[in-house]
A tleap script that builds the chain and sets N, CA, C and O, in Angstrom:
source leaprc.protein.ff14SB
mol = sequence {
  NGLY ASN CYS PHE PRO CYS PRO PRO GLU GLY
  CYS PRO MET MET GLY HIE TYR ALA ASP ARG
  PHE PRO ASP LYS LEU LYS ARG GLU ASN GLN
  LYS TYR PHE LEU ASN THR ALA ALA ASP GLU
  PRO PHE ALA ALA TRP ARG GLN LYS ILE PHE
  ILE LYS LEU SER GLY VAL LYS LYS THR ARG
  GLY ASP ILE ASN LEU VAL PHE TYR ASP THR
  GLU GLY HIE THR LYS GLU TYR GLU ILE ALA
  ASN GLY ASP LEU SER GLN ASP GLU ILE TYR
  THR LYS TYR LEU ASP VAL GLU ILE ASN PRO
  LYS ASN MET THR LYS ILE GLU PHE LEU TRP
  ASN LYS ALA ILE PHE SER LEU LEU TRP ALA
  ARG LEU GLY ALA GLU ILE VAL ASN ILE VAL
  HIE GLY VAL ASP CGLY
}
set mol.1.N position { 5.843 7.326 -7.413 }
set mol.1.CA position { 5.082 7.975 -6.355 }
set mol.1.C position { 4.905 9.470 -6.554 }
set mol.1.O position { 4.158 10.102 -5.806 }
set mol.2.N position { 5.581 10.059 -7.557 }
set mol.2.CA position { 5.495 11.517 -7.705 }
set mol.2.C position { 4.098 11.960 -8.216 }
set mol.2.O position { 3.720 13.118 -8.038 }
set mol.3.N position { 3.356 11.067 -8.831 }
set mol.3.CA position { 2.032 11.452 -9.333 }
set mol.3.C position { 0.942 11.031 -8.356 }
set mol.3.O position { -0.240 11.119 -8.688 }
set mol.4.N position { 1.301 10.586 -7.181 }
set mol.4.CA position { 0.346 10.061 -6.183 }
set mol.4.C position { -0.057 11.148 -5.244 }
set mol.4.O position { 0.818 11.949 -4.914 }
set mol.5.N position { -1.260 11.283 -4.773 }
set mol.5.CA position { -2.442 10.528 -5.275 }
set mol.5.C position { -2.932 11.126 -6.587 }
set mol.5.O position { -2.438 12.152 -7.057 }
set mol.6.N position { -3.901 10.460 -7.148 }
set mol.6.CA position { -4.456 10.951 -8.441 }
set mol.6.C position { -5.189 12.262 -8.214 }
set mol.6.O position { -5.710 12.504 -7.126 }
set mol.7.N position { -5.233 13.133 -9.263 }
set mol.7.CA position { -5.990 14.377 -9.165 }
set mol.7.C position { -7.457 14.140 -8.959 }
set mol.7.O position { -7.911 13.013 -9.159 }
set mol.8.N position { -8.239 15.142 -8.565 }
set mol.8.CA position { -9.682 14.942 -8.323 }
set mol.8.C position { -10.420 14.345 -9.490 }
set mol.8.O position { -11.391 13.616 -9.286 }
set mol.9.N position { -9.992 14.629 -10.734 }
set mol.9.CA position { -10.681 14.080 -11.883 }
set mol.9.C position { -10.241 12.641 -12.181 }
set mol.9.O position { -10.767 12.010 -13.098 }
set mol.10.N position { -9.273 12.120 -11.404 }
set mol.10.CA position { -8.834 10.744 -11.542 }
set mol.10.C position { -7.544 10.659 -12.335 }
set mol.10.O position { -7.166 11.595 -13.039 }
set mol.11.N position { -6.861 9.500 -12.208 }
set mol.11.CA position { -5.665 9.254 -12.995 }
set mol.11.C position { -6.063 8.933 -14.421 }
set mol.11.O position { -7.071 8.258 -14.629 }
set mol.12.N position { -5.312 9.389 -15.414 }
set mol.12.CA position { -5.616 9.045 -16.795 }
set mol.12.C position { -5.595 7.531 -16.969 }
set mol.12.O position { -4.728 6.835 -16.440 }
set mol.13.N position { -6.565 7.047 -17.717 }
set mol.13.CA position { -6.670 5.635 -17.989 }
set mol.13.C position { -6.433 5.369 -19.456 }
set mol.13.O position { -6.743 6.192 -20.317 }
set mol.14.N position { -5.876 4.200 -19.724 }
set mol.14.CA position { -5.653 3.816 -21.131 }
set mol.14.C position { -6.775 2.910 -21.583 }
set mol.14.O position { -7.529 2.393 -20.759 }
set mol.15.N position { -6.894 2.712 -22.880 }
set mol.15.CA position { -7.818 1.744 -23.403 }
set mol.15.C position { -9.258 2.159 -23.340 }
set mol.15.O position { -9.583 3.297 -23.677 }
set mol.16.N position { -10.130 1.281 -22.921 }
set mol.16.CA position { -11.581 1.439 -22.991 }
set mol.16.C position { -12.065 2.728 -22.334 }
set mol.16.O position { -12.996 3.347 -22.849 }
set mol.17.N position { -11.474 3.160 -21.215 }
set mol.17.CA position { -11.957 4.300 -20.461 }
set mol.17.C position { -11.198 5.596 -20.753 }
set mol.17.O position { -11.389 6.585 -20.044 }
set mol.18.N position { -10.355 5.615 -21.765 }
set mol.18.CA position { -9.550 6.808 -22.056 }
set mol.18.C position { -10.435 8.014 -22.356 }
set mol.18.O position { -10.034 9.147 -22.090 }
set mol.19.N position { -11.631 7.794 -22.904 }
set mol.19.CA position { -12.485 8.923 -23.262 }
set mol.19.C position { -12.994 9.704 -22.044 }
set mol.19.O position { -13.564 10.783 -22.205 }
set mol.20.N position { -12.800 9.185 -20.850 }
set mol.20.CA position { -13.221 9.891 -19.638 }
set mol.20.C position { -12.261 11.028 -19.297 }
set mol.20.O position { -12.537 11.802 -18.381 }
set mol.21.N position { -11.157 11.146 -20.001 }
set mol.21.CA position { -10.126 12.128 -19.688 }
set mol.21.C position { -9.755 12.974 -20.908 }
set mol.21.O position { -8.599 12.988 -21.331 }
set mol.22.N position { -10.758 13.692 -21.481 }
set mol.22.CA position { -10.493 14.403 -22.754 }
set mol.22.C position { -9.421 15.444 -22.610 }
set mol.22.O position { -8.615 15.606 -23.526 }
set mol.23.N position { -9.365 16.179 -21.482 }
set mol.23.CA position { -8.323 17.203 -21.335 }
set mol.23.C position { -6.910 16.587 -21.332 }
set mol.23.O position { -5.978 17.158 -21.898 }
set mol.24.N position { -6.769 15.442 -20.702 }
set mol.24.CA position { -5.454 14.771 -20.640 }
set mol.24.C position { -5.053 14.289 -22.025 }
set mol.24.O position { -3.863 14.277 -22.343 }
set mol.25.N position { -5.996 13.896 -22.846 }
set mol.25.CA position { -5.679 13.351 -24.176 }
set mol.25.C position { -5.145 14.432 -25.119 }
set mol.25.O position { -4.484 14.099 -26.103 }
set mol.26.N position { -5.408 15.709 -24.854 }
set mol.26.CA position { -4.932 16.782 -25.684 }
set mol.26.C position { -3.465 17.109 -25.457 }
set mol.26.O position { -2.816 17.707 -26.315 }
set mol.27.N position { -2.945 16.718 -24.301 }
set mol.27.CA position { -1.575 17.036 -23.961 }
set mol.27.C position { -0.570 16.161 -24.733 }
set mol.27.O position { -0.830 14.993 -25.022 }
set mol.28.N position { 0.573 16.760 -25.053 }
set mol.28.CA position { 1.660 15.963 -25.595 }
set mol.28.C position { 2.519 15.446 -24.469 }
set mol.28.O position { 2.606 16.057 -23.404 }
set mol.29.N position { 3.145 14.329 -24.709 }
set mol.29.CA position { 4.025 13.741 -23.711 }
set mol.29.C position { 3.323 13.404 -22.394 }
set mol.29.O position { 3.944 13.439 -21.331 }
set mol.30.N position { 2.033 13.077 -22.464 }
set mol.30.CA position { 1.274 12.695 -21.274 }
set mol.30.C position { 1.779 11.345 -20.746 }
set mol.30.O position { 2.039 10.422 -21.519 }
set mol.31.N position { 1.907 11.252 -19.462 }
set mol.31.CA position { 2.298 9.996 -18.820 }
set mol.31.C position { 1.073 9.200 -18.422 }
set mol.31.O position { 0.136 9.749 -17.841 }
set mol.32.N position { 1.068 7.920 -18.727 }
set mol.32.CA position { 0.035 7.020 -18.300 }
set mol.32.C position { 0.655 5.885 -17.514 }
set mol.32.O position { 1.771 5.467 -17.823 }
set mol.33.N position { -0.032 5.376 -16.512 }
set mol.33.CA position { 0.471 4.336 -15.685 }
set mol.33.C position { -0.509 3.180 -15.683 }
set mol.33.O position { -1.726 3.371 -15.672 }
set mol.34.N position { 0.041 1.986 -15.692 }
set mol.34.CA position { -0.784 0.785 -15.692 }
set mol.34.C position { -0.193 -0.146 -14.635 }
set mol.34.O position { 0.902 -0.681 -14.801 }
set mol.35.N position { -0.931 -0.324 -13.561 }
set mol.35.CA position { -0.530 -1.234 -12.507 }
set mol.35.C position { -1.167 -2.571 -12.753 }
set mol.35.O position { -2.378 -2.643 -12.965 }
set mol.36.N position { -0.390 -3.640 -12.732 }
set mol.36.CA position { -0.935 -4.944 -12.962 }
set mol.36.C position { -0.513 -5.892 -11.835 }
set mol.36.O position { 0.508 -5.691 -11.176 }
set mol.37.N position { -1.327 -6.927 -11.637 }
set mol.37.CA position { -1.034 -7.907 -10.653 }
set mol.37.C position { -0.581 -9.204 -11.344 }
set mol.37.O position { -0.685 -9.328 -12.565 }
set mol.38.N position { -0.094 -10.140 -10.582 }
set mol.38.CA position { 0.413 -11.391 -11.148 }
set mol.38.C position { -0.713 -12.340 -11.525 }
set mol.38.O position { -0.547 -13.171 -12.418 }
set mol.39.N position { -1.864 -12.227 -10.853 }
set mol.39.CA position { -2.942 -13.178 -11.050 }
set mol.39.C position { -4.181 -12.507 -11.622 }
set mol.39.O position { -4.372 -11.301 -11.466 }
set mol.40.N position { -5.030 -13.303 -12.292 }
set mol.40.CA position { -6.308 -12.785 -12.841 }
set mol.40.C position { -7.102 -12.175 -11.741 }
set mol.40.O position { -7.089 -12.723 -10.638 }
set mol.41.N position { -7.801 -11.078 -11.940 }
set mol.41.CA position { -8.002 -10.347 -13.227 }
set mol.41.C position { -6.905 -9.332 -13.550 }
set mol.41.O position { -7.085 -8.471 -14.411 }
set mol.42.N position { -5.761 -9.436 -12.854 }
set mol.42.CA position { -4.560 -8.616 -13.115 }
set mol.42.C position { -4.691 -7.181 -12.709 }
set mol.42.O position { -3.822 -6.371 -13.032 }
set mol.43.N position { -5.773 -6.826 -11.993 }
set mol.43.CA position { -5.948 -5.478 -11.524 }
set mol.43.C position { -5.131 -5.243 -10.271 }
set mol.43.O position { -4.925 -6.158 -9.474 }
set mol.44.N position { -4.659 -3.999 -10.096 }
set mol.44.CA position { -3.939 -3.623 -8.871 }
set mol.44.C position { -4.315 -2.178 -8.542 }
set mol.44.O position { -4.529 -1.371 -9.447 }
set mol.45.N position { -4.396 -1.857 -7.277 }
set mol.45.CA position { -4.734 -0.550 -6.803 }
set mol.45.C position { -3.589 0.026 -5.990 }
set mol.45.O position { -3.134 -0.593 -5.028 }
set mol.46.N position { -3.119 1.207 -6.370 }
set mol.46.CA position { -1.989 1.852 -5.687 }
set mol.46.C position { -2.431 2.329 -4.320 }
set mol.46.O position { -3.446 3.016 -4.204 }
set mol.47.N position { -1.702 1.984 -3.303 }
set mol.47.CA position { -1.891 2.388 -1.920 }
set mol.47.C position { -0.584 2.996 -1.414 }
set mol.47.O position { 0.507 2.519 -1.729 }
set mol.48.N position { -0.722 4.047 -0.631 }
set mol.48.CA position { 0.430 4.618 0.027 }
set mol.48.C position { 0.267 4.324 1.539 }
set mol.48.O position { -0.710 4.718 2.176 }
set mol.49.N position { 1.265 3.621 2.066 }
set mol.49.CA position { 1.216 3.164 3.468 }
set mol.49.C position { 2.119 4.020 4.357 }
set mol.49.O position { 3.279 4.260 4.021 }
set mol.50.N position { 1.589 4.475 5.479 }
set mol.50.CA position { 2.384 5.129 6.507 }
set mol.50.C position { 2.202 4.331 7.818 }
set mol.50.O position { 1.075 4.085 8.247 }
set mol.51.N position { 3.301 3.941 8.432 }
set mol.51.CA position { 3.236 3.234 9.716 }
set mol.51.C position { 4.181 3.886 10.673 }
set mol.51.O position { 5.362 4.066 10.373 }
set mol.52.N position { 3.652 4.255 11.867 }
set mol.52.CA position { 4.481 4.789 12.963 }
set mol.52.C position { 4.403 3.745 14.067 }
set mol.52.O position { 3.309 3.353 14.472 }
set mol.53.N position { 5.532 3.300 14.548 }
set mol.53.CA position { 5.581 2.257 15.553 }
set mol.53.C position { 5.571 2.842 16.981 }
set mol.53.O position { 5.956 3.990 17.200 }
set mol.54.N position { 5.134 2.044 17.909 }
set mol.54.CA position { 5.237 2.410 19.318 }
set mol.54.C position { 5.853 1.232 20.074 }
set mol.54.O position { 5.814 0.103 19.585 }
set mol.55.N position { 6.407 1.469 21.228 }
set mol.55.CA position { 6.978 0.380 22.038 }
set mol.55.C position { 8.431 0.673 22.347 }
set mol.55.O position { 8.813 1.811 22.620 }
set mol.56.N position { 9.245 -0.397 22.299 }
set mol.56.CA position { 10.685 -0.247 22.648 }
set mol.56.C position { 11.336 0.640 21.596 }
set mol.56.O position { 10.799 0.880 20.514 }
set mol.57.N position { 12.534 1.120 21.974 }
set mol.57.CA position { 13.258 2.059 21.098 }
set mol.57.C position { 13.656 1.416 19.759 }
set mol.57.O position { 13.472 2.040 18.714 }
set mol.58.N position { 14.200 0.174 19.760 }
set mol.58.CA position { 14.668 -0.423 18.554 }
set mol.58.C position { 14.710 -1.941 18.682 }
set mol.58.O position { 15.013 -2.477 19.747 }
set mol.59.N position { 14.399 -2.631 17.576 }
set mol.59.CA position { 14.533 -4.091 17.524 }
set mol.59.C position { 14.715 -4.449 16.065 }
set mol.59.O position { 14.580 -3.603 15.181 }
set mol.60.N position { 15.027 -5.731 15.819 }
set mol.60.CA position { 15.156 -6.240 14.440 }
set mol.60.C position { 13.969 -7.096 14.101 }
set mol.60.O position { 13.465 -7.818 14.961 }
set mol.61.N position { 13.509 -7.037 12.878 }
set mol.61.CA position { 12.367 -7.853 12.454 }
set mol.61.C position { 11.785 -7.331 11.145 }
set mol.61.O position { 12.454 -6.656 10.362 }
set mol.62.N position { 10.504 -7.671 10.937 }
set mol.62.CA position { 9.821 -7.154 9.720 }
set mol.62.C position { 8.412 -6.793 10.023 }
set mol.62.O position { 7.812 -7.306 10.967 }
set mol.63.N position { 7.862 -5.884 9.202 }
set mol.63.CA position { 6.488 -5.416 9.333 }
set mol.63.C position { 5.760 -5.823 8.042 }
set mol.63.O position { 6.247 -5.566 6.940 }
set mol.64.N position { 4.602 -6.452 8.191 }
set mol.64.CA position { 3.759 -6.849 7.059 }
set mol.64.C position { 2.333 -6.341 7.275 }
set mol.64.O position { 1.906 -6.149 8.413 }
set mol.65.N position { 1.608 -6.127 6.193 }
set mol.65.CA position { 0.188 -5.880 6.234 }
set mol.65.C position { -0.517 -6.983 5.443 }
set mol.65.O position { -0.054 -7.368 4.369 }
set mol.66.N position { -1.617 -7.485 5.959 }
set mol.66.CA position { -2.436 -8.476 5.255 }
set mol.66.C position { -3.767 -7.813 4.957 }
set mol.66.O position { -4.458 -7.342 5.860 }
set mol.67.N position { -4.125 -7.780 3.652 }
set mol.67.CA position { -5.365 -7.215 3.168 }
set mol.67.C position { -6.387 -8.346 2.982 }
set mol.67.O position { -6.045 -9.402 2.450 }
set mol.68.N position { -7.634 -8.134 3.413 }
set mol.68.CA position { -8.714 -9.105 3.310 }
set mol.68.C position { -9.854 -8.473 2.502 }
set mol.68.O position { -10.112 -7.274 2.600 }
set mol.69.N position { -10.547 -9.328 1.683 }
set mol.69.CA position { -11.704 -8.818 0.934 }
set mol.69.C position { -12.941 -9.635 1.288 }
set mol.69.O position { -12.892 -10.613 2.034 }
set mol.70.N position { -14.087 -9.166 0.694 }
set mol.70.CA position { -15.375 -9.773 1.023 }
set mol.70.C position { -15.532 -11.192 0.561 }
set mol.70.O position { -16.414 -11.902 1.044 }
set mol.71.N position { -14.672 -11.646 -0.398 }
set mol.71.CA position { -14.769 -12.993 -0.921 }
set mol.71.C position { -13.805 -13.966 -0.244 }
set mol.71.O position { -13.661 -15.108 -0.680 }
set mol.72.N position { -13.141 -13.505 0.830 }
set mol.72.CA position { -12.242 -14.373 1.560 }
set mol.72.C position { -10.816 -14.398 1.046 }
set mol.72.O position { -10.001 -15.165 1.559 }
set mol.73.N position { -10.484 -13.583 0.045 }
set mol.73.CA position { -9.127 -13.538 -0.483 }
set mol.73.C position { -8.260 -12.721 0.498 }
set mol.73.O position { -8.726 -11.766 1.120 }
set mol.74.N position { -7.022 -13.117 0.608 }
set mol.74.CA position { -6.019 -12.332 1.380 }
set mol.74.C position { -4.777 -12.157 0.577 }
set mol.74.O position { -4.473 -12.949 -0.315 }
set mol.75.N position { -4.052 -11.104 0.899 }
set mol.75.CA position { -2.756 -10.853 0.257 }
set mol.75.C position { -1.902 -10.144 1.265 }
set mol.75.O position { -2.313 -9.140 1.847 }
set mol.76.N position { -0.683 -10.674 1.479 }
set mol.76.CA position { 0.265 -10.124 2.469 }
set mol.76.C position { 1.377 -9.384 1.761 }
set mol.76.O position { 1.889 -9.849 0.743 }
set mol.77.N position { 1.765 -8.204 2.307 }
set mol.77.CA position { 2.806 -7.361 1.715 }
set mol.77.C position { 3.771 -6.932 2.778 }
set mol.77.O position { 3.361 -6.537 3.869 }
set mol.78.N position { 5.073 -7.002 2.477 }
set mol.78.CA position { 6.083 -6.572 3.396 }
set mol.78.C position { 6.236 -5.028 3.290 }
set mol.78.O position { 6.319 -4.478 2.192 }
set mol.79.N position { 6.270 -4.369 4.422 }
set mol.79.CA position { 6.389 -2.915 4.470 }
set mol.79.C position { 7.818 -2.527 4.808 }
set mol.79.O position { 8.364 -1.608 4.199 }
set mol.80.N position { 8.438 -3.210 5.770 }
set mol.80.CA position { 9.796 -2.882 6.191 }
set mol.80.C position { 10.427 -4.114 6.829 }
set mol.80.O position { 9.738 -4.997 7.340 }
set mol.81.N position { 11.785 -4.148 6.785 }
set mol.81.CA position { 12.511 -5.219 7.510 }
set mol.81.C position { 13.850 -4.681 7.941 }
set mol.81.O position { 14.328 -3.658 7.450 }
set mol.82.N position { 14.448 -5.406 8.884 }
set mol.82.CA position { 15.747 -4.985 9.422 }
set mol.82.C position { 15.572 -4.322 10.771 }
set mol.82.O position { 14.782 -4.777 11.599 }
set mol.83.N position { 16.304 -3.253 10.989 }
set mol.83.CA position { 16.185 -2.489 12.275 }
set mol.83.C position { 14.890 -1.712 12.262 }
set mol.83.O position { 14.649 -0.921 11.351 }
set mol.84.N position { 14.056 -1.927 13.259 }
set mol.84.CA position { 12.781 -1.225 13.390 }
set mol.84.C position { 12.857 -0.331 14.623 }
set mol.84.O position { 13.361 -0.747 15.667 }
set mol.85.N position { 12.358 0.893 14.502 }
set mol.85.CA position { 12.465 1.845 15.591 }
set mol.85.C position { 11.166 2.615 15.717 }
set mol.85.O position { 10.502 2.917 14.726 }
set mol.86.N position { 10.814 2.927 16.964 }
set mol.86.CA position { 9.632 3.739 17.226 }
set mol.86.C position { 9.807 5.172 16.762 }
set mol.86.O position { 8.821 5.902 16.667 }
set mol.87.N position { 11.038 5.603 16.466 }
set mol.87.CA position { 11.305 6.947 16.004 }
set mol.87.C position { 11.114 7.126 14.510 }
set mol.87.O position { 11.192 8.247 14.008 }
set mol.88.N position { 10.864 6.041 13.790 }
set mol.88.CA position { 10.757 6.090 12.351 }
set mol.88.C position { 9.302 6.026 11.879 }
set mol.88.O position { 8.463 5.408 12.534 }
set mol.89.N position { 9.003 6.666 10.740 }
set mol.89.CA position { 7.734 6.475 10.058 }
set mol.89.C position { 8.072 5.707 8.810 }
set mol.89.O position { 8.894 6.158 8.013 }
set mol.90.N position { 7.465 4.566 8.620 }
set mol.90.CA position { 7.747 3.724 7.476 }
set mol.90.C position { 6.685 4.001 6.395 }
set mol.90.O position { 5.485 3.880 6.640 }
set mol.91.N position { 7.153 4.372 5.202 }
set mol.91.CA position { 6.264 4.732 4.098 }
set mol.91.C position { 6.606 3.836 2.928 }
set mol.91.O position { 7.777 3.609 2.622 }
set mol.92.N position { 5.549 3.315 2.260 }
set mol.92.CA position { 5.790 2.453 1.134 }
set mol.92.C position { 4.587 2.571 0.199 }
set mol.92.O position { 3.451 2.706 0.652 }
set mol.93.N position { 4.846 2.518 -1.100 }
set mol.93.CA position { 3.809 2.457 -2.153 }
set mol.93.C position { 3.619 0.954 -2.456 }
set mol.93.O position { 4.590 0.228 -2.670 }
set mol.94.N position { 2.355 0.507 -2.470 }
set mol.94.CA position { 2.034 -0.876 -2.810 }
set mol.94.C position { 1.038 -0.864 -3.945 }
set mol.94.O position { 0.178 0.013 -4.021 }
set mol.95.N position { 1.156 -1.843 -4.832 }
set mol.95.CA position { 0.118 -2.116 -5.800 }
set mol.95.C position { -0.614 -3.346 -5.283 }
set mol.95.O position { -0.187 -4.484 -5.480 }
set mol.96.N position { -1.726 -3.078 -4.618 }
set mol.96.CA position { -2.471 -4.138 -3.913 }
set mol.96.C position { -3.454 -4.794 -4.847 }
set mol.96.O position { -4.128 -4.131 -5.636 }
set mol.97.N position { -3.529 -6.129 -4.747 }
set mol.97.CA position { -4.402 -6.896 -5.619 }
set mol.97.C position { -5.821 -7.069 -5.035 }
set mol.97.O position { -6.641 -7.783 -5.611 }
set mol.98.N position { -6.106 -6.425 -3.908 }
set mol.98.CA position { -7.420 -6.430 -3.316 }
set mol.98.C position { -8.087 -5.078 -3.584 }
set mol.98.O position { -7.559 -4.032 -3.209 }
set mol.99.N position { -9.242 -5.111 -4.232 }
set mol.99.CA position { -10.000 -3.899 -4.560 }
set mol.99.C position { -10.383 -3.164 -3.271 }
set mol.99.O position { -11.013 -3.772 -2.405 }
set mol.100.N position { -10.028 -1.876 -3.104 }
set mol.100.CA position { -10.352 -1.152 -1.894 }
set mol.100.C position { -11.851 -1.102 -1.594 }
set mol.100.O position { -12.237 -1.002 -0.429 }
set mol.101.N position { -12.717 -1.171 -2.636 }
set mol.101.CA position { -14.157 -1.196 -2.437 }
set mol.101.C position { -14.606 -2.485 -1.757 }
set mol.101.O position { -15.643 -2.497 -1.095 }
set mol.102.N position { -13.850 -3.563 -1.905 }
set mol.102.CA position { -14.210 -4.865 -1.369 }
set mol.102.C position { -13.398 -5.230 -0.117 }
set mol.102.O position { -13.533 -6.340 0.399 }
set mol.103.N position { -12.578 -4.333 0.363 }
set mol.103.CA position { -11.699 -4.603 1.491 }
set mol.103.C position { -12.509 -4.656 2.787 }
set mol.103.O position { -13.295 -3.751 3.069 }
set mol.104.N position { -12.312 -5.730 3.584 }
set mol.104.CA position { -13.038 -5.824 4.857 }
set mol.104.C position { -12.140 -5.491 6.026 }
set mol.104.O position { -12.611 -4.932 7.017 }
set mol.105.N position { -10.864 -5.816 5.944 }
set mol.105.CA position { -9.958 -5.465 7.034 }
set mol.105.C position { -8.497 -5.518 6.565 }
set mol.105.O position { -8.168 -6.116 5.540 }
set mol.106.N position { -7.657 -4.883 7.343 }
set mol.106.CA position { -6.215 -4.919 7.101 }
set mol.106.C position { -5.585 -5.295 8.436 }
set mol.106.O position { -5.855 -4.668 9.460 }
set mol.107.N position { -4.761 -6.301 8.415 }
set mol.107.CA position { -4.110 -6.786 9.616 }
set mol.107.C position { -2.660 -6.345 9.643 }
set mol.107.O position { -1.964 -6.471 8.636 }
set mol.108.N position { -2.188 -5.834 10.758 }
set mol.108.CA position { -0.823 -5.412 10.986 }
set mol.108.C position { -0.091 -6.564 11.619 }
set mol.108.O position { -0.530 -7.085 12.644 }
set mol.109.N position { 1.037 -6.985 11.025 }
set mol.109.CA position { 1.856 -8.075 11.557 }
set mol.109.C position { 3.292 -7.590 11.741 }
set mol.109.O position { 3.799 -6.826 10.920 }
set mol.110.N position { 3.923 -8.013 12.774 }
set mol.110.CA position { 5.378 -7.782 12.836 }
set mol.110.C position { 5.996 -8.996 13.509 }
set mol.110.O position { 5.454 -9.580 14.448 }
set mol.111.N position { 7.140 -9.335 12.985 }
set mol.111.CA position { 7.920 -10.497 13.463 }
set mol.111.C position { 9.306 -10.015 13.892 }
set mol.111.O position { 10.015 -9.367 13.123 }
set mol.112.N position { 9.675 -10.334 15.109 }
set mol.112.CA position { 11.014 -9.979 15.521 }
set mol.112.C position { 12.000 -11.041 15.099 }
set mol.112.O position { 11.653 -12.212 14.945 }
set mol.113.N position { 13.226 -10.619 14.915 }
set mol.113.CA position { 14.286 -11.565 14.527 }
set mol.113.C position { 14.521 -12.503 15.735 }
set mol.113.O position { 14.277 -12.145 16.887 }
set mol.114.N position { 14.988 -13.675 15.423 }
set mol.114.CA position { 15.218 -14.718 16.426 }
set mol.114.C position { 16.155 -14.231 17.511 }
set mol.114.O position { 15.940 -14.535 18.685 }
set mol.115.N position { 17.195 -13.480 17.152 }
set mol.115.CA position { 18.185 -13.056 18.122 }
set mol.115.C position { 17.872 -11.741 18.816 }
set mol.115.O position { 18.704 -11.230 19.566 }
set mol.116.N position { 16.677 -11.175 18.582 }
set mol.116.CA position { 16.290 -9.964 19.279 }
set mol.116.C position { 16.031 -10.287 20.755 }
set mol.116.O position { 15.799 -11.440 21.117 }
set mol.117.N position { 16.073 -9.289 21.567 }
set mol.117.CA position { 15.803 -9.469 22.976 }
set mol.117.C position { 14.375 -10.000 23.163 }
set mol.117.O position { 13.453 -9.532 22.496 }
set mol.118.N position { 14.190 -10.946 24.038 }
set mol.118.CA position { 12.885 -11.580 24.212 }
set mol.118.C position { 11.843 -10.599 24.720 }
set mol.118.O position { 10.665 -10.768 24.405 }
set mol.119.N position { 12.210 -9.589 25.481 }
set mol.119.CA position { 11.237 -8.631 26.006 }
set mol.119.C position { 10.886 -7.537 25.034 }
set mol.119.O position { 10.002 -6.723 25.305 }
set mol.120.N position { 11.563 -7.504 23.906 }
set mol.120.CA position { 11.300 -6.421 22.926 }
set mol.120.C position { 9.871 -6.491 22.431 }
set mol.120.O position { 9.410 -7.552 22.012 }
set mol.121.N position { 9.181 -5.399 22.475 }
set mol.121.CA position { 7.798 -5.318 21.993 }
set mol.121.C position { 7.651 -4.073 21.121 }
set mol.121.O position { 8.141 -2.995 21.459 }
set mol.122.N position { 6.965 -4.248 19.993 }
set mol.122.CA position { 6.619 -3.140 19.123 }
set mol.122.C position { 5.172 -3.312 18.716 }
set mol.122.O position { 4.676 -4.435 18.627 }
set mol.123.N position { 4.501 -2.219 18.472 }
set mol.123.CA position { 3.180 -2.204 17.939 }
set mol.123.C position { 3.008 -1.031 17.003 }
set mol.123.O position { 3.926 -0.225 16.844 }
set mol.124.N position { 1.869 -0.922 16.392 }
set mol.124.CA position { 1.586 0.182 15.460 }
set mol.124.C position { 0.873 1.260 16.225 }
set mol.124.O position { -0.218 1.039 16.750 }
set mol.125.N position { 1.487 2.441 16.293 }
set mol.125.CA position { 0.829 3.593 16.867 }
set mol.125.C position { -0.126 4.192 15.851 }
set mol.125.O position { -1.243 4.588 16.185 }
set mol.126.N position { 0.336 4.255 14.583 }
set mol.126.CA position { -0.461 4.782 13.481 }
set mol.126.C position { -0.254 3.903 12.246 }
set mol.126.O position { 0.880 3.605 11.872 }
set mol.127.N position { -1.350 3.494 11.621 }
set mol.127.CA position { -1.302 2.870 10.311 }
set mol.127.C position { -2.244 3.658 9.453 }
set mol.127.O position { -3.449 3.671 9.707 }
set mol.128.N position { -1.721 4.325 8.429 }
set mol.128.CA position { -2.556 5.169 7.575 }
set mol.128.C position { -2.376 4.697 6.150 }
set mol.128.O position { -1.245 4.561 5.684 }
set mol.129.N position { -3.496 4.439 5.432 }
set mol.129.CA position { -3.460 3.964 4.084 }
set mol.129.C position { -4.189 4.935 3.187 }
set mol.129.O position { -5.358 5.238 3.427 }
set mol.130.N position { -3.529 5.429 2.163 }
set mol.130.CA position { -4.133 6.377 1.225 }
set mol.130.C position { -4.355 5.647 -0.071 }
set mol.130.O position { -3.417 5.090 -0.642 }
set mol.131.N position { -5.609 5.640 -0.554 }
set mol.131.CA position { -5.934 4.978 -1.815 }
set mol.131.C position { -5.596 5.930 -2.959 }
set mol.131.O position { -5.823 7.136 -2.868 }
set mol.132.N position { -5.051 5.370 -4.032 }
set mol.132.CA position { -4.636 6.165 -5.189 }
set mol.132.C position { -5.818 6.594 -6.047 }
set mol.132.O position { -5.791 7.681 -6.624 }
set mol.133.N position { -6.854 5.766 -6.145 }
set mol.133.CA position { -8.002 6.044 -6.981 }
set mol.133.C position { -9.254 5.652 -6.230 }
set mol.133.O position { -9.332 4.562 -5.664 }
set mol.134.N position { -10.243 6.547 -6.223 }
set mol.134.CA position { -11.543 6.181 -5.695 }
set mol.134.C position { -12.298 5.539 -6.853 }
set mol.134.O position { -12.572 6.180 -7.868 }
set mol.135.N position { -12.624 4.284 -6.686 }
set mol.135.CA position { -13.327 3.691 -7.803 }
set mol.135.C position { -13.747 2.302 -7.531 }
set mol.135.O position { -14.358 1.662 -8.388 }
savepdb mol mol.pdb
quit
């Protein structure tokens, strides 16, 4: 996450598109990053997620985000689990397998633990997603 987000000229790319970054190629000890997914076409896009909760002070459970694209694909990612509090901001880097250009919506899900108080309620006050690369 230290190199996130990419600079205005973009993150250095390897392989076919390396020629788009001539200044980066002149450096010695240049770092390159390659995010891959488990399934074809193996592309992944780095996202930085910030979530601030609202509601009760504290409960146990987990927070997930579901990403949807224009072709009907979905992918769910866990953001946090365990003790959840409205006083915390949850931050996580994800390598998402849904292209941000094709994203239609992102769904916020949270599940409380079975033994949590039945009246416990939490929601998202803020969900902020920062894309690593515009492309």
